[in-house]
Each structure stands twice: as C-alpha cells, then as structure tokens.
C-alpha positions as CSV (number, residue, x, y, z in Angstrom):
1,M,-7.7,-52.0,-3.9
2,K,-10.4,-50.8,-1.5
3,R,-10.0,-52.3,1.9
4,S,-12.9,-53.9,3.8
5,K,-14.4,-51.8,6.5
6,L,-13.3,-54.4,9.0
7,Y,-9.7,-53.3,8.4
8,G,-8.1,-50.2,9.8
9,N,-5.8,-47.9,7.9
10,G,-2.3,-46.9,8.8
11,D,0.7,-48.7,10.3
12,K,-0.1,-47.9,13.9
13,M,-3.7,-48.9,14.4
14,K,-5.2,-48.6,17.8
15,L,-7.4,-51.2,19.4
16,S,-10.5,-49.3,18.3
17,N,-9.6,-50.1,14.7
18,Y,-10.0,-53.8,15.4
19,R,-13.3,-53.5,17.2
20,A,-15.2,-55.2,14.4
21,W,-12.8,-58.2,14.4
22,I,-13.0,-58.4,18.2
23,V,-16.8,-58.5,18.2
24,L,-16.7,-61.2,15.5
25,A,-14.3,-63.2,17.5
26,I,-16.4,-62.9,20.6
27,D,-19.5,-64.1,18.6
28,V,-17.6,-67.1,17.3
29,Y,-16.5,-68.0,20.8
30,L,-20.1,-67.7,22.1
31,I,-21.4,-70.0,19.4
32,F,-18.7,-72.5,20.2
33,T,-19.3,-72.3,23.9
34,C,-23.1,-72.4,23.8
35,N,-23.1,-75.4,21.4
36,I,-20.6,-77.3,23.5
37,L,-22.9,-76.8,26.5
38,V,-25.9,-77.9,24.5
39,F,-24.2,-81.0,23.1
40,L,-22.4,-81.8,26.3
41,P,-25.0,-84.4,27.6
42,N,-24.9,-86.2,24.3
43,Y,-21.1,-86.3,24.3
44,L,-21.0,-87.6,27.9
45,S,-23.5,-90.3,27.1
46,G,-21.4,-91.4,24.1
47,D,-24.0,-90.5,21.4
48,I,-21.5,-88.2,19.6
49,Q,-17.8,-87.9,19.3
50,M,-15.8,-84.8,20.0
51,F,-14.3,-84.7,16.5
52,N,-17.8,-84.7,14.9
53,L,-19.0,-82.1,17.4
54,V,-16.2,-79.7,16.6
55,M,-16.7,-80.1,12.9
56,H,-20.5,-79.4,13.1
57,I,-19.8,-76.3,15.2
58,I,-17.3,-75.1,12.7
59,L,-19.8,-75.7,9.9
60,L,-22.5,-73.8,11.8
61,N,-20.0,-70.9,12.4
62,V,-19.0,-70.8,8.7
63,C,-22.7,-70.7,7.6
64,V,-23.7,-68.0,10.2
65,F,-20.7,-65.7,9.7
66,F,-20.9,-65.9,5.9
67,F,-24.3,-64.2,6.1
68,Q,-23.2,-61.9,8.9
69,L,-20.4,-60.6,6.8
70,R,-22.6,-60.4,3.7
71,F,-25.2,-58.4,5.7
72,K,-22.4,-56.2,7.0
73,T,-23.4,-56.8,10.6
74,Y,-20.0,-55.8,11.9
75,D,-19.9,-52.5,10.1
76,S,-22.3,-51.1,12.7
77,L,-21.3,-49.2,15.8
78,W,-23.1,-51.0,18.5
79,R,-23.0,-48.1,20.9
80,Y,-25.6,-46.5,18.5
81,A,-27.4,-49.7,17.6
82,E,-31.2,-49.6,17.1
83,S,-33.7,-52.2,16.0
84,R,-32.3,-52.4,12.5
85,E,-28.9,-53.6,13.7
86,Y,-30.5,-56.2,16.0
87,L,-32.7,-57.4,13.1
88,V,-29.7,-57.7,10.8
89,L,-27.9,-59.8,13.5
90,L,-30.9,-62.1,13.9
91,G,-31.3,-62.3,10.1
92,G,-27.7,-63.3,9.6
93,A,-28.0,-66.0,12.3
94,G,-31.3,-67.3,10.9
95,C,-30.0,-67.6,7.3
96,G,-26.8,-69.3,8.5
97,Y,-28.7,-71.8,10.5
98,L,-31.1,-72.6,7.6
99,V,-28.0,-73.3,5.3
100,Y,-26.5,-75.4,8.1
101,T,-29.7,-77.4,8.3
102,A,-29.9,-77.8,4.5
103,I,-26.3,-79.2,4.5
104,N,-27.2,-81.7,7.2
105,L,-30.3,-82.9,5.3
106,V,-28.3,-83.3,2.1
107,L,-25.6,-85.3,4.0
108,D,-28.4,-87.3,5.7
109,T,-26.8,-86.8,9.2
110,N,-28.5,-87.6,12.5
111,S,-31.3,-85.2,13.3
112,I,-29.7,-84.6,16.6
113,W,-27.3,-82.2,14.9
114,I,-30.2,-80.1,13.6
115,V,-32.2,-80.0,16.7
116,R,-29.4,-79.5,19.2
117,G,-27.8,-77.0,16.8
118,L,-31.0,-74.9,16.9
119,F,-30.9,-74.7,20.7
120,G,-27.2,-73.9,20.6
121,M,-27.8,-71.1,18.1
122,L,-30.7,-69.7,20.1
123,L,-28.6,-69.8,23.3
124,A,-25.7,-68.1,21.5
125,L,-28.0,-65.4,20.1
126,M,-29.3,-64.6,23.6
127,A,-25.7,-64.3,24.8
128,M,-24.8,-62.1,21.8
129,L,-27.8,-59.8,22.3
130,T,-27.2,-59.6,26.1
131,L,-23.6,-58.7,25.6
132,R,-24.6,-55.9,23.2
133,F,-27.3,-54.6,25.6
134,V,-24.9,-54.5,28.5
135,Y,-22.4,-52.7,26.4
136,R,-25.0,-50.1,25.3
137,L,-26.1,-49.6,28.9
138,Y,-22.6,-49.1,30.0
139,R,-21.9,-46.6,27.3
140,F,-25.1,-44.7,28.1
141,R,-24.3,-44.6,31.8
142,F,-20.7,-43.7,31.2
143,T,-21.5,-40.9,28.8
144,R,-24.3,-39.6,31.0
145,Y,-22.5,-39.4,34.3
146,S,-18.9,-38.8,33.2
147,G,-17.0,-36.5,30.9
148,A,-15.0,-33.5,32.0
149,G,-16.1,-30.2,30.4
150,R,-19.5,-31.5,29.4
151,S,-22.6,-29.6,30.4
152,Q,-25.7,-31.1,31.9
153,V,-28.7,-30.0,30.0
154,A,-32.5,-29.9,30.4
155,I,-34.6,-30.2,27.2
156,I,-38.0,-28.5,27.1
157,G,-40.4,-30.5,24.9
158,T,-41.0,-34.2,24.4
159,G,-42.4,-33.9,20.9
160,T,-40.7,-35.1,17.7
161,A,-38.0,-32.3,17.9
162,G,-37.2,-32.8,21.5
163,V,-37.0,-36.6,21.3
164,S,-34.9,-36.5,18.2
165,L,-32.5,-34.0,19.9
166,L,-32.4,-36.2,23.0
167,H,-31.6,-39.3,20.9
168,E,-28.7,-37.4,19.2
169,L,-27.3,-36.2,22.6
170,V,-27.6,-39.6,24.3
171,H,-25.7,-41.3,21.5
172,N,-23.0,-38.7,21.1
173,S,-20.3,-39.6,23.6
174,N,-18.1,-36.8,22.3
175,G,-20.7,-34.1,22.4
176,H,-20.9,-31.1,24.6
177,Y,-24.1,-32.0,26.4
178,I,-25.2,-34.7,28.9
179,P,-29.1,-34.9,29.0
180,F,-30.3,-34.6,32.6
181,C,-34.1,-34.4,32.1
182,L,-36.9,-33.4,29.9
183,F,-39.8,-30.9,30.6
184,D,-43.3,-31.0,29.3
185,D,-46.8,-29.8,30.3
186,A,-48.6,-33.0,29.3
187,E,-49.7,-34.8,32.5
188,D,-49.5,-38.2,30.8
189,K,-45.8,-37.7,30.0
190,I,-44.7,-36.3,33.4
191,G,-43.0,-39.1,35.5
192,K,-42.2,-41.2,32.4
193,S,-38.8,-41.5,30.8
194,V,-37.4,-41.4,27.2
195,F,-34.1,-43.2,26.5
196,G,-33.7,-43.5,30.3
197,V,-34.0,-39.7,30.8
198,P,-36.8,-38.7,33.1
199,V,-39.6,-36.3,32.1
200,K,-40.5,-33.6,34.6
201,G,-43.0,-30.9,34.6
202,P,-44.9,-28.8,34.3
203,I,-42.7,-26.2,32.5
204,D,-43.7,-23.4,34.9
205,R,-42.0,-25.4,37.7
206,L,-38.7,-25.6,35.9
207,P,-36.8,-23.1,38.2
208,E,-38.0,-25.0,41.3
209,L,-37.2,-28.5,39.8
210,L,-33.7,-27.5,38.6
211,A,-32.8,-25.5,41.7
212,D,-30.5,-28.1,43.4
213,T,-29.2,-29.8,40.2
214,N,-26.0,-29.4,38.1
215,V,-27.9,-28.3,35.0
216,T,-26.3,-25.3,33.4
217,E,-28.0,-25.2,30.1
218,I,-31.6,-25.4,28.8
219,I,-32.7,-26.2,25.2
220,L,-36.1,-25.1,24.1
221,A,-37.1,-27.8,21.6
222,I,-40.7,-26.9,20.7
223,P,-40.5,-25.2,17.3
224,T,-44.3,-24.9,17.0
225,L,-44.8,-22.7,20.0
226,S,-46.8,-19.5,19.6
227,P,-44.7,-16.3,20.1
228,E,-46.7,-15.5,23.3
229,R,-46.1,-18.9,24.9
230,R,-42.4,-18.8,23.8
231,A,-42.0,-15.5,25.6
232,E,-43.7,-16.9,28.7
233,I,-41.3,-19.9,28.8
234,L,-38.3,-17.7,28.3
235,K,-39.3,-15.6,31.3
236,V,-39.5,-18.9,33.3
237,C,-36.1,-19.9,32.1
238,A,-34.7,-16.5,33.0
239,K,-35.3,-17.3,36.7
240,T,-32.7,-20.1,36.5
241,N,-29.2,-18.8,35.7
242,C,-29.0,-21.4,33.0
243,R,-27.8,-20.6,29.5
244,L,-30.7,-21.0,27.1
245,H,-30.6,-22.3,23.5
246,I,-33.5,-22.6,21.0
247,L,-33.8,-25.4,18.5
248,D,-34.5,-24.1,15.1
249,D,-37.6,-25.2,13.1
250,P,-36.9,-28.7,11.8
251,L,-37.9,-27.5,8.3
252,M,-34.6,-25.6,8.4
253,Q,-32.9,-29.0,8.4
254,L,-34.1,-29.5,4.8
255,E,-31.5,-26.9,3.9
256,R,-28.8,-28.6,5.9
257,P,-29.6,-32.4,5.5
258,N,-26.3,-33.5,7.0
259,A,-26.3,-31.1,9.9
260,S,-26.9,-32.2,13.5
261,L,-29.8,-31.0,15.5
262,A,-27.4,-29.8,18.2
263,G,-25.7,-27.7,15.5
264,S,-29.0,-26.1,14.6
265,M,-29.5,-24.6,18.0
266,R,-29.3,-20.8,18.3
267,Q,-29.1,-18.2,21.0
268,V,-32.1,-16.3,22.2
269,R,-33.1,-13.4,19.9
270,I,-34.9,-10.3,21.0
271,E,-37.9,-11.2,18.8
272,D,-38.3,-14.3,21.0
273,L,-38.9,-12.0,24.0
274,L,-41.3,-9.7,22.3
275,G,-44.2,-12.1,23.0
276,R,-46.1,-11.2,19.8
277,P,-46.4,-13.0,16.4
278,A,-44.4,-11.6,13.6
279,V,-46.4,-9.2,11.4
280,R,-47.1,-10.9,8.1
281,L,-48.0,-8.5,5.4
282,D,-48.1,-10.9,2.4
283,N,-50.6,-9.5,0.0
284,P,-51.1,-10.6,-3.6
285,R,-51.1,-6.9,-4.5
286,I,-47.3,-6.8,-3.7
287,S,-46.6,-9.4,-6.4
288,T,-48.4,-7.3,-9.0
289,F,-46.7,-4.2,-7.7
290,L,-43.2,-5.6,-8.1
291,R,-43.2,-8.2,-10.9
292,D,-41.5,-7.3,-14.1
293,K,-40.6,-3.8,-12.9
294,T,-37.3,-2.1,-13.0
295,I,-36.7,-1.2,-9.3
296,L,-34.0,1.0,-7.7
297,V,-33.1,0.7,-4.0
298,T,-30.9,3.5,-2.6
299,G,-28.9,2.6,0.5
300,G,-29.2,-1.0,-0.6
301,G,-26.2,-2.1,1.5
302,G,-27.8,-1.1,4.8
303,S,-29.9,-3.2,7.1
304,I,-33.3,-2.2,5.6
305,G,-32.0,-1.7,2.1
306,S,-30.4,-5.1,1.8
307,E,-33.5,-6.9,3.2
308,L,-35.6,-4.8,0.7
309,C,-33.5,-6.2,-2.1
310,R,-33.8,-9.8,-0.9
311,Q,-37.6,-9.6,-0.6
312,I,-38.0,-7.7,-3.9
313,A,-35.9,-10.3,-5.7
314,Q,-38.4,-13.0,-4.7
315,Y,-41.2,-11.4,-6.7
316,G,-39.4,-11.5,-10.1
317,P,-38.5,-7.9,-10.9
318,K,-37.4,-7.1,-14.5
319,R,-34.2,-5.5,-13.1
320,L,-33.0,-4.7,-9.6
321,I,-30.6,-1.7,-9.2
322,V,-28.8,-1.3,-5.9
323,L,-27.2,2.0,-5.2
324,D,-24.9,2.6,-2.2
325,I,-21.7,4.5,-1.3
326,A,-20.4,1.7,0.9
327,E,-18.9,-0.8,-1.5
328,N,-18.1,-3.5,1.1
329,S,-21.7,-4.0,2.3
330,V,-23.0,-3.9,-1.3
331,Y,-20.5,-6.5,-2.3
332,D,-21.7,-8.8,0.4
333,L,-25.3,-8.2,-0.7
334,Q,-24.4,-8.9,-4.3
335,Q,-22.8,-12.3,-3.4
336,D,-25.8,-13.2,-1.3
337,L,-28.3,-12.4,-4.1
338,I,-26.2,-14.2,-6.7
339,H,-26.1,-17.3,-4.5
340,R,-29.9,-17.2,-3.9
341,F,-31.2,-16.3,-7.3
342,G,-28.3,-16.8,-9.8
343,S,-29.1,-15.8,-13.4
344,K,-32.8,-15.5,-12.7
345,L,-32.2,-12.0,-11.2
346,D,-31.0,-9.2,-13.4
347,L,-28.9,-7.4,-10.7
348,V,-27.1,-4.1,-11.2
349,I,-24.8,-2.7,-8.5
350,E,-24.0,1.1,-8.6
351,I,-21.6,2.8,-6.3
352,G,-22.5,6.4,-5.6
353,S,-24.0,8.9,-3.2
354,V,-27.5,10.4,-3.3
355,R,-25.8,13.7,-2.5
356,D,-24.5,13.7,-6.1
357,Y,-27.4,15.0,-8.2
358,N,-25.5,14.5,-11.5
359,K,-24.8,10.9,-10.7
360,I,-28.4,10.3,-9.6
361,D,-29.7,12.0,-12.8
362,R,-27.5,9.9,-15.0
363,L,-28.6,6.7,-13.3
364,F,-32.3,7.6,-13.7
365,A,-31.8,8.6,-17.3
366,Y,-30.0,5.3,-18.2
367,Y,-32.0,2.7,-16.2
368,R,-35.5,4.5,-16.2
369,P,-36.7,2.7,-13.0
370,N,-40.4,2.1,-12.5
371,L,-40.2,2.1,-8.7
372,V,-37.8,3.6,-6.2
373,F,-37.3,2.6,-2.6
374,H,-35.2,5.3,-0.9
375,A,-33.4,3.9,2.1
376,A,-30.2,5.9,1.9
377,A,-29.8,8.0,5.1
378,H,-27.6,8.8,8.1
379,K,-29.4,7.3,11.0
380,H,-27.2,7.3,14.1
381,V,-28.7,9.8,16.6
382,P,-25.6,10.8,18.6
383,L,-23.3,11.0,15.6
384,M,-25.7,13.3,13.7
385,E,-25.9,15.6,16.8
386,H,-22.2,16.2,16.3
387,C,-22.4,16.4,12.5
388,P,-25.7,18.1,11.7
389,E,-24.5,19.3,8.3
390,E,-23.9,15.7,7.2
391,A,-27.4,14.7,8.2
392,I,-28.9,17.6,6.2
393,K,-26.7,16.9,3.1
394,N,-27.4,13.2,3.1
395,N,-31.0,12.9,4.4
396,V,-32.7,16.1,3.2
397,F,-30.8,17.0,0.0
398,G,-30.2,13.3,-0.8
399,T,-34.0,12.7,-0.6
400,Y,-34.7,15.8,-2.7
401,H,-32.2,14.8,-5.4
402,T,-33.6,11.3,-5.7
403,A,-37.3,12.4,-5.6
404,L,-36.6,15.1,-8.1
405,A,-35.0,12.7,-10.5
406,A,-37.8,10.2,-9.9
407,Q,-40.3,12.9,-10.9
408,K,-38.3,14.0,-13.9
409,Y,-38.0,10.5,-15.4
410,H,-41.6,9.5,-14.6
411,V,-41.1,6.9,-11.9
412,E,-44.4,5.3,-11.0
413,K,-43.9,5.3,-7.2
414,F,-41.3,6.6,-4.8
415,V,-41.3,5.1,-1.3
416,L,-39.3,6.9,1.5
417,I,-38.0,4.9,4.5
418,S,-38.7,7.2,7.5
419,T,-38.6,6.7,11.3
420,D,-40.7,7.2,14.4
421,K,-38.1,9.8,15.4
422,A,-39.6,12.1,12.9
423,V,-42.6,12.4,15.2
424,N,-42.0,15.4,17.5
425,P,-38.3,15.1,17.0
426,T,-35.8,15.8,19.7
427,N,-32.6,15.2,17.6
428,I,-31.1,16.2,14.3
429,M,-31.7,12.8,12.7
430,G,-35.4,12.9,13.5
431,A,-35.7,16.5,12.4
432,T,-34.1,15.8,9.0
433,K,-36.3,12.8,8.5
434,Y,-39.3,14.9,9.1
435,L,-38.0,17.3,6.4
436,C,-37.6,14.3,4.1
437,E,-41.3,13.6,4.5
438,Q,-42.0,17.2,3.7
439,V,-39.9,17.1,0.6
440,L,-42.3,14.5,-0.8
441,Q,-45.3,16.7,0.2
442,G,-43.7,19.6,-1.7
443,L,-43.1,17.6,-4.9
444,R,-46.3,15.4,-5.0
445,E,-48.4,17.7,-7.1
446,R,-45.7,18.7,-9.7
447,G,-45.8,15.4,-11.6
448,Q,-47.3,11.9,-12.0
449,T,-45.0,10.1,-9.5
450,E,-46.9,8.8,-6.4
451,F,-44.9,9.5,-3.2
452,A,-45.3,7.7,0.1
453,A,-43.3,7.5,3.4
454,V,-43.1,4.6,5.8
455,R,-42.5,5.1,9.5
456,F,-41.4,2.4,11.9
457,G,-39.6,2.2,15.2
458,N,-36.4,0.4,16.3
459,V,-35.4,-2.4,14.0
460,L,-34.0,-5.5,15.7
461,G,-30.6,-6.5,14.6
462,S,-29.9,-3.5,12.4
463,N,-26.4,-2.1,12.1
464,G,-25.7,-0.2,15.3
465,S,-28.8,-1.3,17.1
466,V,-28.9,-2.0,20.8
467,I,-29.3,-5.8,20.7
468,P,-26.1,-6.8,18.9
469,L,-24.3,-4.3,21.3
470,F,-25.8,-6.1,24.4
471,Q,-24.9,-9.5,23.1
472,K,-21.3,-8.4,22.3
473,Q,-21.0,-6.9,25.8
474,I,-22.2,-10.1,27.4
475,A,-19.7,-12.1,25.4
476,Y,-17.0,-9.8,26.6
477,G,-18.1,-10.4,30.2
478,G,-19.7,-7.0,30.7
479,P,-20.6,-4.5,31.6
480,V,-23.8,-4.1,29.6
481,T,-24.4,-0.4,29.2
482,I,-27.8,1.3,29.0
483,T,-28.3,5.0,28.7
484,D,-31.2,5.2,31.2
485,K,-33.0,2.5,33.1
486,R,-36.4,4.2,32.4
487,I,-36.1,4.0,28.6
488,V,-39.0,2.3,26.7
489,R,-38.9,1.4,23.1
490,Y,-41.1,-0.2,20.4
491,F,-39.4,-2.9,18.4
492,M,-40.0,-4.7,15.1
493,T,-37.9,-7.1,13.0
494,I,-36.2,-6.2,9.8
495,P,-38.4,-8.5,7.7
496,E,-41.5,-6.9,9.3
497,A,-40.2,-3.4,8.5
498,V,-39.5,-4.4,4.9
499,S,-42.9,-6.1,4.5
500,L,-44.5,-2.8,5.6
501,V,-42.5,-0.9,3.1
502,L,-43.6,-3.1,0.2
503,E,-47.2,-3.1,1.3
504,A,-47.2,0.6,1.7
505,G,-45.7,1.0,-1.8
506,S,-48.5,-1.1,-3.2
507,L,-51.1,1.0,-1.3
508,A,-49.6,4.5,-2.0
509,H,-51.5,7.0,-4.1
510,S,-50.8,10.5,-3.0
511,G,-48.3,11.5,-0.3
512,E,-49.4,9.2,2.5
513,V,-47.4,8.3,5.5
514,F,-47.8,4.7,6.6
515,V,-47.3,3.5,10.1
516,L,-47.2,0.0,11.6
517,D,-48.9,-1.1,14.8
518,M,-45.8,-2.3,16.7
519,G,-47.5,-3.9,19.7
520,Q,-46.5,-3.3,23.3
521,P,-43.4,-1.3,24.3
522,V,-40.3,-2.9,25.8
523,H,-38.3,-1.6,28.8
524,I,-34.6,-1.6,27.8
525,L,-33.5,-2.5,31.3
526,D,-35.8,-5.6,31.3
527,L,-34.4,-6.5,27.9
528,A,-30.8,-6.3,29.1
529,E,-31.5,-8.3,32.3
530,N,-33.3,-11.1,30.4
531,L,-30.6,-11.4,27.8
532,I,-28.0,-11.7,30.6
533,R,-30.1,-14.4,32.4
534,L,-30.8,-16.4,29.2
535,S,-27.0,-16.3,28.5
536,G,-26.5,-18.2,31.7
537,Y,-25.4,-15.3,33.9
538,T,-26.8,-13.4,36.9
539,P,-27.4,-9.7,36.3
540,Y,-25.4,-7.4,38.6
541,V,-23.4,-10.4,39.9
542,D,-21.8,-12.1,36.9
543,I,-22.5,-9.3,34.4
544,K,-22.9,-5.7,35.6
545,I,-25.4,-3.3,34.1
546,K,-24.1,0.2,33.9
547,E,-26.2,3.3,33.4
548,V,-24.2,5.8,31.3
549,G,-26.8,8.6,30.8
550,L,-28.9,9.7,27.9
551,R,-27.1,10.3,24.6
552,P,-27.5,13.7,22.9
553,G,-30.9,14.0,21.4
554,E,-32.3,10.8,23.0
555,K,-35.9,10.5,24.3
556,L,-36.9,8.5,27.4
557,Y,-40.1,7.3,25.9
558,E,-40.8,6.9,22.2
559,E,-44.3,8.1,21.3
560,L,-47.0,5.7,20.2
561,L,-47.3,6.5,16.6
562,T,-50.8,5.0,16.2
563,K,-52.2,7.3,18.9
564,N,-52.2,10.2,16.4
565,A,-55.7,11.4,15.8
566,N,-54.9,11.9,12.1
567,L,-54.2,8.2,11.5
568,S,-56.8,5.9,10.0
569,R,-56.6,2.1,9.6
570,T,-56.1,0.6,6.2
571,E,-57.5,-2.7,5.0
572,N,-54.7,-4.3,6.9
573,E,-55.4,-4.0,10.6
574,K,-51.7,-3.6,11.3
575,I,-51.1,-0.7,9.0
576,F,-52.3,2.9,9.6
577,V,-52.1,5.8,7.2
578,E,-51.8,9.5,7.8
579,Q,-53.0,11.8,5.1
580,R,-50.8,14.8,4.8
581,Q,-51.6,18.2,3.2
582,P,-49.4,19.1,0.2
583,L,-46.6,21.6,0.9
584,P,-46.5,24.5,-1.6
585,Y,-43.4,24.0,-3.7
586,D,-42.4,27.7,-3.2
587,Q,-42.3,27.0,0.5
588,L,-40.2,23.9,0.0
589,S,-37.8,25.8,-2.1
590,A,-37.5,28.5,0.6
591,W,-36.7,25.8,3.2
592,L,-34.1,24.2,1.1
593,N,-32.5,27.6,0.3
594,A,-32.4,28.4,4.1
595,L,-30.7,25.0,4.8
596,S,-28.3,25.5,1.9
597,E,-27.3,28.9,3.3
598,A,-26.8,27.5,6.8
599,L,-24.6,24.8,5.4
600,E,-22.5,27.4,3.5
601,Q,-22.0,29.4,6.7
602,G,-20.9,26.2,8.5
603,A,-22.0,27.4,12.0
604,R,-23.6,24.4,13.7
605,S,-25.5,26.7,16.1
606,H,-27.1,28.4,13.0
607,I,-28.0,25.0,11.6
608,F,-29.8,24.1,14.8
609,E,-31.6,27.4,14.7
610,I,-32.8,26.9,11.1
611,L,-34.0,23.4,11.9
612,H,-36.0,24.6,14.9
613,Q,-37.7,27.2,12.6
614,L,-38.5,24.7,9.8
615,V,-39.7,21.9,12.1
616,P,-42.2,23.4,14.6
617,T,-42.4,20.2,16.7
618,F,-38.6,20.0,17.1
619,K,-37.9,20.4,20.8
620,D,-35.0,20.0,23.1
621,P,-34.8,16.4,24.5
622,E,-34.5,17.8,28.1
623,E,-37.9,19.5,27.8
624,V,-39.5,16.5,26.3
625,N,-38.1,14.1,28.9
626,R,-39.2,16.4,31.7
627,Q,-42.8,16.4,30.3
628,A,-42.7,12.6,29.9
629,E,-41.5,12.1,33.5
630,E,-44.3,14.3,34.8
631,Q,-46.9,12.4,32.8
632,V,-45.5,9.1,34.1
633,R,-45.6,10.4,37.7
634,Q,-49.2,11.5,37.2
635,Q,-50.2,8.1,35.8
636,M,-48.5,6.4,38.7
637,G,-50.4,8.7,41.1
638,E,-53.7,8.0,39.5
639,G,-52.9,4.3,39.6
640,S,-52.2,4.5,43.4
641,Q,-55.4,6.4,44.0
642,Q,-57.4,3.8,42.0
643,Q,-55.7,1.0,44.0
644,E,-56.7,2.7,47.3
645,T,-60.3,3.2,46.0
646,D,-60.5,-0.5,45.1
647,Y,-59.1,-1.5,48.5
648,N,-61.6,0.7,50.3
649,A,-64.4,-0.8,48.2
650,I,-63.3,-4.3,49.1
651,G,-63.2,-3.4,52.8
652,A,-66.7,-1.9,52.7
C-alpha cells in the first residue's frame, strides 16, 4: 500500500520526516487558541459553556483540516512557498468554515457560534500566515548569511533569466551560491531589490562596487546580449578577480526540462571574448547543394570533419560516408549522429587512410559519391617540422589520391579544407597545404569535377588548439604557457569554419580558393590573461604566464588573408574568392615525382630543399618574423610621429 506523503519511510525517521505533522499540529493548536480567545468574553459572561465551546472548536478543526488534507496543503515545503501555497491554505480554511457554518445552520444553533467562529478562524489564519512568513524570512536570512563552503555571487541582469536564476539560488539552501547582489544598467532598477537582494549598477561600475565585498563569483545572466556588449562586460568582469560563469540561452532548457538554471551555467569561451557576432552563412543554395546527394567526408573524425558531418546531416543527404583512419573518434561521431538523426540518416563509416590509393579507388567505385569534402590532413605545425615526410604523404599525396579518384568517378564537386598557413608558409604544414591547393589547380581541367579550396585561420576548440590547452593549464594551477607574448592570431569557431566550407562548395565552379573575413586579430597574451582573470585568478600572482619561445616554423603575426589584391568579394560580404590560374598537369606530375624521389631518399634536409623549390613563397620563420618586427616598429614610429604632430597642432 502506498503511504501518504505525510508519512516518512524507514525505521529511523528524523524530525524532518515529521515536519508535515508538526505543521498540522501547530495549525490545530492555533485554531484552538485563537477561538478560545475570541469566545472567552462569552464564556466569562455565562453565555456559553466550556463543553459546547470545545465541541464547536473540534468541529471547526475537523471541517477545516478535512479540506486542508484534501488540498494537500501540508505536502508543500513552506521554505519554498509562493502565492499558490498560500492560496491553497486560504482555500482549505474557507471551505472548512463554510461546511462548519452549514452544519450549524442545519442544527439551528445560536448564531454566536457562526459569527464568533468566523473571527476565530480569521485570527487563526493570520497567525498561521505570520508563522509561515517568519519561517521563510528566517530560512532566507539563514541561507544567505551562513553556510560554510558557499560562495557569494553577483548576478548581472535583472531580466527574466536573471530573476529566475536568483529565485532558484535564494530557495536552494543546499546550493553552492549565496546571492549577494544584482547588477543592471537600467536606472529605474538600480537601488531596488528582488527577493530581498539589492540591485546595483551600472554594470561598468561593477569592479568598484564589488571591491570591498566577499563576492568571489559572477554570473552573466543576459542571454540576449550582442557579442560586442558581452565582450565589453567580460572585460569589466576581468578587472575583479572573480570567477565568471555565463548562463546559457533559456531555449537550451527546452532540451533539459528538468535541469536547474544553475546547472546550465558554463565557463567563458574564447568566442565570448572575440567581440563579434558569429558569422552566419545560411544560404538556401546550401540545401539544394547537399540534399539527396551521396557525400563523402574524409578525415570525418577530426574537429572540422565531424562538424561537417553534423551540419551536412541536417540537410537530408541521400547517404553520408565518413572516412578516417582514427577509429575511436569516428566511433564517437557515429554514436552522436545515430543519437541525433537515427534511421533518417543513411550513415556509412569506413576506416582507412587517404594515403592508400587502392582503398580510395575501391570506395569511390562502390559508393559513387556526388560530393567530396576533403578534411583529412596532418595539421600540427611543430610535429610536422620533425616529420616532414609524413606531412607530404598524408597532405599532398593523400589529396592527390582523393582528387584523382573524384575525377575518375565523376564527382560533381571536390572541396579541400585548407589553412591560412598556406599563405607565404613558414613551416612544413603550411607548405604542404599550399601544394594541396596546387594539386587541385593541376587537375581542374582534366575532367568535369569542380574543385575548390577553403582557407581559414585558427579554429576555436579544435583538437590541439591553444584554448583547451590554456583552460587545462589553469585547472592545473598553471603555469599558462605561450610561445611569444607578441603573437597575434585570427580566430573563428568550428561552426563558422564549416558553414564557410559548405557555402564555398555551393559557390564553387572552377578552382577557386575561398577565404573568410575573420574580423579583428587577437593577442594571445591578452587572451591568456583574460581567461585567467575570468577563472577567478590573478595573472602572474595566482597563475603564472610562462613564455617558452616560438615553436619550429611558427610565425609571430598571421597575415590578413583578405588583404590580398587578388581577392574579390562574393555575394556574401564575409566571403572572398581568389581566382587561381590552372597548373599544367605535366608540371604537377613533375612536382609529385620530385617529392616522391625525396621521400624515397629519406633525407629530411633534401625534403626541405625540394619544398622550398616547389613553393616559391616558403620562407624561414626567422626571416619572416624579423620582417614582421621591423614593420611593427615602423608602424609604432609612425604612430608616435603622428601623435607628436597632433599634440603640436593642439598647442598651436
């Protein structure tokens, strides 16, 4: 038999298991006491007898608590009570009194019992409500100002998300956070309070207003902020030494209906600091381009390849074939796609290497893909400096094998994932990716397949990228290592990069190289310092930043790809296209033969020599960095001269 919620379970029940009974007993006592006080003058004057008084109070209690139990008034936790719980309490009391009155009318008793009983019931209700209010106030004060190990937190935002989060934190006595204050820019809200928590502001004064407090954590609870304003607020928060959390978009709660708002908070991501909106490249052409097509993605288990597969799957391809040599990452992708799309997606996983031409040829012959996205590559710059032969085998010859098979089996379009490091390369990885682009130029006029390459810069959160490394180092307590404090990089997110790839594929016609406008560059040192501050630590005090020197083949300053005079803007203002001249196939064959001979000889010095011959813009990183430093010094000098001129003009 199912027990009532008023009963606890187990042989050794604590007092907390009897709370409902205790509250009920207190309410019974209050009704008895209040009615005794109300009827006392009548008793003293001899109008009523004590026996009748006790019987009427018992009747009133029975009527009232019959409805209170029916309405499940005592199933509520009064520390969390809201208007509904109070209305239920009032409703139970009102219904009980009406039944009590009806019984008295039927029995034709003296009207004094009905009138005085009403006053007694009202007095008891006031006492019951007062007791509950006092209890709630005590719980609120107790949970707000006590609790070892709990962190005082400031919430930025008094909108729906911020107030909902505050409500949850205020009523969670076992939670990690104690709300200290809210922040907002709205003048009509500053100085007010929500659930007893003061609203301060404006947000730009946050470091000043929190300077002498015990607040150790900040929660940004304005999901509708523009990326620019979010970046500004994060810079303000970085001046505090508080750990920062960001509340996810409330729409995400639809996917987790039972999850708490506090559980939806996340750490700061680098894209939050970029200060620019995410590039959206959603074009109806993409749907036409992908729908009902058999699509092959090489390197599908990697960061870019896996996101390509996820986005492609949304457009309803006829079949999606994923090729990768790393079975663990491909297995994870497979399970993710099955979970997301189930039987709606015809998914095929193939384990193999693009180095193996026979394997590639068999796959193309069997599946006959319409589209190929070639993401398979070795990309780690320092590792490829030590293993140049592997970069050539995988990047150059892997691309050649795949592109050749695509042409042989009449693939409609072949899209190569390239990199900004192919522009004036200073390392093996960049040089081989430049040659990958040239492979497409050498094959483009030998068949009907349309080739295109897509270049982009550093991808946030990709395997081996700097941001996960920084976050891991901060979690370990430091030091955070940067190669050089002067390094500047352009960043984009993985979804942005993949959107560019898909858009480029839909636009491709004849050997184009597509480039994304990536906004303003970011100093790696600033990035490291901000991540440390927003993790609640002080750079150089709590977490050291260690400069370890440039890695082999590394540039100080990545070049702005969209500055190239050969680039022209497409119909999408964020995408540029570089038209390339075809490479004679005989020349491509000569290059590949030279590389093959160098690989057979096995001398890495000879491999470097051949690459410098084949890639005219391939320079030593030391030379490029010296030139970049000289340009920066000249720019700084020109800036100083201009500042002096402006100063003299003001004085005049």
